[in-house]
Phi, psi and omega in degrees: 000156179293144179270359181282162177296123184294144175269196182251348183275150174252140181228159173236126183251125183242130163292168182254296186295125180068000174253309174260315184251133178293126179082200186256115180298328182296330178297313181292324177294318180294320179298315179295322179295319178298316181296335178265006175082021179293328179209173189254173183301321182298331177290324177296324178299315181297317178294323179297321178296315178298319180298316179297321179295322177299314183295327182277319190240354181089183186272141172216164186296322179300317179296316180300315180295322180297313179296316180300311184295319180291320178298321179295322177299319185288329184272345181302131180092344175282157182268154176299323180298321179299312182294321179295315178297318178298317180297320179297319179296314181295320179297312185293324186265337186231299190297322181299335180273351185249010178284132178292121179303323180296319178291321177300316179298318180297316178299316180293328177295320177296317179297318180295331179278001179086014180275149167288146178232120182237137172266130180238110192209153176284350177303146177308143185305321181299320181284320179300317180294322177299312180298318179299315180298316182295330180270355181078018180286165179296319181176189182211152170234122180228191178287129185257122177257131183293145174214150179229129181054034177085002180244137179290139183268345184090014178237155175267152168259108187080208185249170172301137179283084191209140175060236183299333179297330178293318178296319178298321179296317179297316180293324176295319177297323179300322180289313187281332185255002180066042183265135174270104183294331180295333180259005187262172187235151175219137183232132178202172186244351186219173180296338174301332181270357185300315179302319178297320183289328177286346183277351184240169180278340184229077177280145180207109175295142173241128181050050190291150171286177188299316184292319180290323177299316180297317180297316181299320179292324181292322183264356176084025177282147173290154180232135176248131181237112184248008184272340184082155180045056191307313187296325184275329187254348184305130178080000184258349187305308183290321180295322178299314178298322181293315178296321177298318179296317180296318180297319179296317179301309184289333172297318177296319180298314181299316180296321179296317179296320178297320179296320180294318180296316179298321179298318179296319181297318180294320179296318181288330180287000000 
């Protein structure tokens, strides 16, 4: 629990990927960014390798840093307006259709009860804020990328909103917004959300992966499952999205190679 003097407000803190939105929002954002020429096929290959390593061995800090650093390199020089416009397009055409109805109802119940509702996510702050606005939430805290004169610099402000950083963010909000963490709620789907969930009085996994489900059962936390067919699909949502993303990446690589081969044949002919 937070060591700060408790406030009087109650809040609900929500992770985004696989908690509010089915699968990984970053995958859909990356696909749209590729289609707009933000990065090249070789960059997709690098992300595909990292994705495959995640699926085989799980998440580690080195992997997180690698993805973060490369993403920052790719976004450097792009404008905030570009990313915001891209996020609006992705939300309207993809993400809005992938929101779990059960999570939306839960979020709306908290708002109706007069609770603050905050999204706490590793997603870029611009996209996190967009999702929060569209859902009518109080606000969002995401990963903040530095920008000057409207252009991204390729550096972060602070750290990736991940793991312990989520708990720090929740505690910071408690101080500034007068939130009583003992009466507040936190929802997430993976062990990455565990520090945030331990920071409140009412933690509740939503669509949890296997490790978080096991932990919740051991400590007696309630579990919400909004994916349907729980026994068969529990813990598979993100992996399914990841395999789909990997397949899409390598499909692009194959098509790119075919175009290069055809180009060479035509040049030689």
